[in-house]
VOFI-18434 format. One record per residue: y, z, x of N, C-alpha, C in turn; residue in one letter; residue number from 1. Coordinates in steps of 0.05 Angstrom, whole numbers, padded with zeros to 5 digits, always signed. Example, Ala and Ser with C-alpha at 12.3 -4.5 7.8 and 13.67 -1.06 7.14 Angstrom:
2
+--------+--------+--------+--------+--------+--------+--------+--------+--------+----+-----+
|    npy |    npz |    npx |   capy |   capz |   capx |    cpy |    cpz |    cpx | aa |   i |
+--------+--------+--------+--------+--------+--------+--------+--------+--------+----+-----+
| -00114 | +00156 | +00264 | -00090 | +00156 | +00246 | -00066 | +00156 | +00264 |  a |   1 |
| -00045 | +00142 | +00257 | -00021 | +00143 | +00273 | +00001 | +00157 | +00258 |  s |   2 |
+--------+--------+--------+--------+--------+--------+--------+--------+--------+----+-----+
***
This chain:
58
+--------+--------+--------+--------+--------+--------+--------+--------+--------+----+-----+
|    npy |    npz |    npx |   capy |   capz |   capx |    cpy |    cpz |    cpx | aa |   i |
+--------+--------+--------+--------+--------+--------+--------+--------+--------+----+-----+
| +01714 | +02974 | +01946 | +01697 | +02955 | +01958 | +01706 | +02950 | +01989 |  m |   1 |
| +01680 | +02950 | +01999 | +01685 | +02938 | +02032 | +01683 | +02911 | +02035 |  s |   2 |
| +01697 | +02908 | +02056 | +01702 | +02882 | +02064 | +01678 | +02861 | +02062 |  t |   3 |
| +01653 | +02876 | +02075 | +01633 | +02866 | +02074 | +01627 | +02849 | +02047 |  d |   4 |
| +01627 | +02872 | +02036 | +01622 | +02864 | +01994 | +01646 | +02840 | +01986 |  k |   5 |
| +01665 | +02844 | +01994 | +01686 | +02823 | +01991 | +01683 | +02794 | +01998 |  q |   6 |
| +01677 | +02796 | +02027 | +01662 | +02772 | +02039 | +01645 | +02757 | +02024 |  k |   7 |
| +01626 | +02775 | +02016 | +01595 | +02760 | +02007 | +01610 | +02758 | +01979 |  q |   8 |
| +01625 | +02762 | +01962 | +01631 | +02756 | +01936 | +01648 | +02730 | +01935 |  n |   9 |
| +01663 | +02730 | +01958 | +01684 | +02703 | +01962 | +01661 | +02675 | +01971 |  a |  10 |
| +01642 | +02677 | +01985 | +01627 | +02665 | +01996 | +01604 | +02651 | +01970 |  e |  11 |
| +01598 | +02676 | +01961 | +01583 | +02666 | +01928 | +01603 | +02652 | +01910 |  n |  12 |
| +01631 | +02656 | +01908 | +01641 | +02640 | +01891 | +01646 | +02610 | +01898 |  a |  13 |
| +01652 | +02609 | +01919 | +01658 | +02585 | +01937 | +01627 | +02566 | +01932 |  l |  14 |
| +01603 | +02581 | +01938 | +01576 | +02566 | +01934 | +01577 | +02555 | +01906 |  r |  15 |
| +01583 | +02575 | +01888 | +01577 | +02567 | +01859 | +01595 | +02552 | +01854 |  e |  16 |
| +01622 | +02544 | +01860 | +01648 | +02528 | +01854 | +01634 | +02501 | +01869 |  a |  17 |
| +01622 | +02498 | +01890 | +01620 | +02469 | +01907 | +01589 | +02463 | +01888 |  k |  18 |
| +01573 | +02473 | +01882 | +01549 | +02470 | +01865 | +01560 | +02457 | +01832 |  e |  19 |
| +01579 | +02473 | +01820 | +01585 | +02465 | +01799 | +01606 | +02441 | +01802 |  r |  20 |
| +01624 | +02433 | +01824 | +01629 | +02408 | +01826 | +01616 | +02390 | +01836 |  r |  21 |
| +01594 | +02385 | +01847 | +01578 | +02368 | +01851 | +01555 | +02361 | +01822 |  a |  22 |
| +01554 | +02382 | +01810 | +01540 | +02376 | +01776 | +01562 | +02356 | +01763 |  r |  23 |
| +01589 | +02365 | +01768 | +01610 | +02354 | +01747 | +01608 | +02321 | +01755 |  e |  24 |
| +01613 | +02315 | +01784 | +01613 | +02294 | +01796 | +01594 | +02276 | +01790 |  e |  25 |
| +01561 | +02288 | +01791 | +01540 | +02273 | +01785 | +01547 | +02267 | +01754 |  e |  26 |
| +01554 | +02284 | +01733 | +01553 | +02273 | +01706 | +01573 | +02248 | +01701 |  q |  27 |
| +01597 | +02255 | +01719 | +01612 | +02232 | +01717 | +01600 | +02205 | +01725 |  a |  28 |
| +01587 | +02203 | +01745 | +01576 | +02182 | +01754 | +01551 | +02171 | +01738 |  r |  29 |
| +01540 | +02189 | +01717 | +01524 | +02182 | +01704 | +01529 | +02172 | +01674 |  k |  30 |
| +01562 | +02173 | +01670 | +01577 | +02169 | +01646 | +01573 | +02137 | +01639 |  r |  31 |
| +01568 | +02126 | +01616 | +01573 | +02093 | +01609 | +01595 | +02085 | +01619 |  a |  32 |
| +01603 | +02064 | +01633 | +01628 | +02048 | +01635 | +01629 | +02035 | +01617 |  k |  33 |
| +01653 | +02023 | +01610 | +01661 | +02006 | +01589 | +01660 | +01977 | +01595 |  e |  34 |
| +01642 | +01963 | +01578 | +01639 | +01936 | +01579 | +01659 | +01921 | +01572 |  v |  35 |
| +01672 | +01901 | +01587 | +01693 | +01882 | +01576 | +01717 | +01893 | +01580 |  g |  36 |
| +01720 | +01924 | +01584 | +01749 | +01930 | +01581 | +01764 | +01921 | +01605 |  g |  37 |
| +01791 | +01932 | +01602 | +01807 | +01926 | +01625 | +01808 | +01941 | +01652 |  r |  38 |
| +01813 | +01932 | +01671 | +01805 | +01948 | +01696 | +01830 | +01964 | +01701 |  e |  39 |
| +01830 | +01985 | +01719 | +01850 | +02015 | +01718 | +01842 | +02030 | +01698 |  g |  40 |
| +01864 | +02052 | +01708 | +01869 | +02075 | +01693 | +01867 | +02072 | +01665 |  p |  41 |
| +01851 | +02091 | +01649 | +01852 | +02085 | +01618 | +01880 | +02093 | +01612 |  e |  42 |
| +01889 | +02071 | +01594 | +01912 | +02072 | +01584 | +01919 | +02097 | +01566 |  a |  43 |
| +01903 | +02108 | +01553 | +01909 | +02130 | +01538 | +01914 | +02158 | +01546 |  t |  44 |
| +01900 | +02158 | +01570 | +01903 | +02180 | +01590 | +01927 | +02181 | +01611 |  r |  45 |
| +01938 | +02162 | +01620 | +01948 | +02156 | +01642 | +01979 | +02144 | +01629 |  f |  46 |
| +01979 | +02137 | +01605 | +02005 | +02125 | +01598 | +02000 | +02092 | +01594 |  g |  47 |
| +02008 | +02081 | +01569 | +02003 | +02050 | +01567 | +02030 | +02036 | +01583 |  d |  48 |
| +02042 | +02043 | +01592 | +02072 | +02030 | +01608 | +02059 | +02017 | +01630 |  w |  49 |
| +02034 | +02027 | +01641 | +02023 | +02008 | +01663 | +02018 | +01986 | +01657 |  e |  50 |
| +02013 | +01975 | +01637 | +02008 | +01943 | +01630 | +02028 | +01936 | +01605 |  k |  51 |
| +02049 | +01947 | +01613 | +02075 | +01932 | +01598 | +02075 | +01942 | +01571 |  n |  52 |
| +02065 | +01961 | +01567 | +02063 | +01980 | +01543 | +02045 | +01964 | +01520 |  g |  53 |
| +02019 | +01949 | +01528 | +02000 | +01939 | +01513 | +01977 | +01954 | +01521 |  i |  54 |
| +01971 | +01961 | +01492 | +01936 | +01976 | +01499 | +01916 | +01955 | +01480 |  i |  55 |
| +01898 | +01943 | +01494 | +01888 | +01918 | +01482 | +01855 | +01930 | +01475 |  s |  56 |
| +01847 | +01952 | +01481 | +01818 | +01960 | +01478 | +01812 | +01973 | +01460 |  d |  57 |
| +01830 | +01973 | +01439 | +01827 | +01986 | +01417 | +01815 | +01977 | +01387 |  f |  58 |
+--------+--------+--------+--------+--------+--------+--------+--------+--------+----+-----+
***
């Protein structure tokens, strides 16, 4: 492979990754937010120790 071809492949990969990330961020913004839930990180994802071990949104 020539260096020009490698450079073009790298640029294409970076462009595709940037586009994919933008799509994923847009989808994340469109997701419904929890109504009436507690503020802060999701306890089941980040660990329930953040609120004294109490999970109250189940």
